[in-house]
C-alpha positions in Angstrom: 12.3 -14.4 50.7 14.0 -11.3 49.8 15.5 -12.8 46.6 12.2 -13.9 45.5 10.6 -10.4 45.6 13.6 -9.0 44.1 13.5 -11.3 40.9 9.7 -10.9 40.7 10.1 -7.0 40.7 13.0 -7.4 38.1 10.9 -9.8 36.0 7.6 -7.5 36.2 9.7 -4.5 35.4 11.4 -6.2 32.4 7.7 -7.1 31.2 6.6 -3.6 31.6 9.6 -2.0 29.9 9.3 -4.5 27.0 5.5 -3.8 26.5 6.2 -0.1 26.5 8.7 -0.5 23.7 6.5 -2.3 21.4 4.0 0.7 20.8 6.9 3.0 20.6 8.6 1.1 17.9 5.5 0.5 16.0 4.8 4.5 16.3 8.2 5.1 14.9 7.5 2.7 12.1 4.4 4.4 11.3 5.9 7.8 11.5 8.9 6.7 9.4 6.4 5.5 6.7 4.3 8.5 6.8 7.6 10.7 6.6 8.7 8.3 3.6 5.2 9.0 1.7 5.3 12.8 2.5 8.9 13.2 1.0 8.4 11.2 -2.1 4.8 13.0 -2.6 6.9 16.5 -2.3 8.5 15.4 -5.6 5.3 15.5 -7.5 3.3 18.5 -9.0 0.3 18.0 -7.1 2.1 17.3 -3.9 -1.1 18.2 -1.5 -3.2 15.7 -3.5 -0.6 13.2 -3.4 -0.1 13.4 0.6 -4.1 13.5 1.0 -4.4 10.4 -1.1 -1.3 8.2 -0.3 -0.6 8.8 3.4 -3.7 6.6 4.4 -1.7 3.8 3.0 1.5 4.6 4.6 1.6 1.6 6.7 1.1 -0.7 3.8 3.9 1.1 1.8 6.3 1.4 4.4 9.2 2.9 2.9 9.2 0.8 -0.2 9.1 2.9 -3.3 7.7 0.4 -5.8 4.8 -0.2 -3.4 4.1 3.5 -3.2 4.1 3.8 -7.2 1.7 0.9 -7.1 -0.6 2.7 -4.7 -0.5 5.6 -6.5 -1.3 3.9 -9.6 -4.3 2.3 -7.9 -5.5 5.5 -6.9 -5.3 6.9 -10.3 -7.2 3.9 -11.9 -10.0 4.5 -9.1 -10.2 8.3 -9.9 -10.4 7.4 -13.6 -13.2 5.0 -12.9 -15.1 7.6 -10.7 -14.8 10.2 -13.5 -16.0 7.7 -16.0 -19.0 7.2 -14.0 -19.7 11.0 -13.7 -19.2 11.4 -17.4 -21.4 8.5 -18.1 -24.1 10.0 -15.9 -23.9 13.1 -18.0 -24.4 11.2 -21.4 -27.7 9.9 -19.9 -29.2 13.1 -18.7 -32.4 14.6 -20.5 -31.8 17.3 -22.8 -28.2 16.4 -23.9 -27.7 17.9 -27.4 -26.2 15.7 -30.1 -22.8 17.4 -30.1 -22.6 17.1 -26.4 -23.6 13.4 -26.7 -20.8 12.7 -29.1 -18.0 14.4 -27.0 -19.2 12.6 -23.9 -19.2 9.4 -25.6 -15.7 10.2 -27.0 -14.5 11.1 -23.5 -15.9 8.1 -22.1 -13.8 5.9 -24.6 -10.8 8.0 -23.8 -11.2 7.5 -19.9 -11.6 3.7 -20.7 -8.4 3.8 -22.6 -6.7 5.6 -19.6 -7.7 2.8 -17.4 -6.2 0.2 -19.9 -3.0 2.3 -19.9 -2.8 2.4 -15.9 -3.5 -1.3 -15.8 -0.6 -1.8 -18.4 1.5 0.3 -16.1 0.7 -1.7 -13.2 1.6 -4.9 -15.0 5.2 -3.4 -16.1 5.5 -2.4 -12.5 4.9 -6.0 -11.4 7.5 -7.2 -13.9 10.3 -5.0 -12.5 11.5 -7.6 -10.0 11.8 -10.5 -12.4 12.0 -9.2 -15.8 14.3 -6.7 -17.4 14.0 -3.8 -14.9 15.1 -1.0 -17.3 12.8 -2.3 -20.0 9.7 -2.5 -17.9 10.3 0.8 -16.1 10.5 2.5 -19.6 7.2 0.7 -20.2 5.6 1.9 -17.1 6.6 5.4 -17.9 5.2 5.3 -21.5 1.8 3.7 -20.4 1.4 6.1 -17.5 2.3 9.2 -20.1 -0.3 7.6 -22.6 -2.9 7.6 -19.8 -2.4 11.2 -19.3 -2.7 11.8 -23.0 -6.0 9.9 -23.1 -7.4 12.3 -20.3 -6.1 15.3 -22.1 -7.9 14.1 -25.2 -11.0 14.1 -23.5 -10.8 17.6 -22.5 -9.7 18.6 -25.8 -12.8 17.0 -27.5 -15.2 18.6 -25.0 -13.5 22.0 -25.4 -13.6 21.9 -29.3 -17.3 20.8 -29.5 -20.4 23.0 -28.8 -21.0 21.5 -25.3 -22.9 23.5 -22.7 -20.8 25.4 -20.0 -22.2 23.2 -17.1 -21.2 20.1 -18.9 -17.8 21.3 -20.0 -17.3 22.4 -16.3 -18.3 18.9 -14.9 -16.2 16.9 -17.3 -13.0 19.2 -17.2 -13.2 19.3 -13.4 -13.3 15.5 -13.0 -10.8 14.8 -15.9 -8.4 17.4 -14.5 -8.5 15.3 -11.0 -7.8 12.1 -13.1 -4.7 13.9 -14.9 -3.5 15.0 -11.5 -3.5 11.6 -9.9 -1.9 10.1 -13.0 0.8 12.7 -13.1 1.6 12.1 -9.5 2.0 8.4 -10.1 4.3 9.3 -13.2 6.2 11.6 -10.9 6.8 8.8 -8.7 7.6 6.1 -11.2 10.3 8.7 -12.6 11.9 8.9 -9.4 12.0 5.2 -8.7 15.6 4.8 -9.9 
């Protein structure tokens, strides 16, 4: 009878120990993923924005730098869409002058071009495993750089035209955010290999 109780106690203890190690290893994995994202974000120009944006995806990214780049690019695409929506609303406001409307219209076009460049960057990143890695990596960097140029062109057009201070401020603010997201994604891509 004593042997049965002893074996039951050992079995129960083993189950309890194994149950307690599962959350610990999951917590360790989550911590290492978060630490990975933070470490990589510290290589970017806008590290606090990078950390704020990408740490929530740490469990998806794990410790895979290619996945991190893709998540950063998707965040940049979303920021560009959001900014484009803001700029589009500005264009539809009453009292927008002709010069402002032209600048806003051109900016919307530049932001659409930036989205296209970012999607091309994602496509190039997707081909890195199966294609010529160096070629696709170069393409990804080129497309991401072009997206930054598109955003900068938007700001330049707004600053060069007679646009009200409030419209300039709103456009410059949201496009600067877009540039920072793209810059962070490009920095991660540059440090990929």
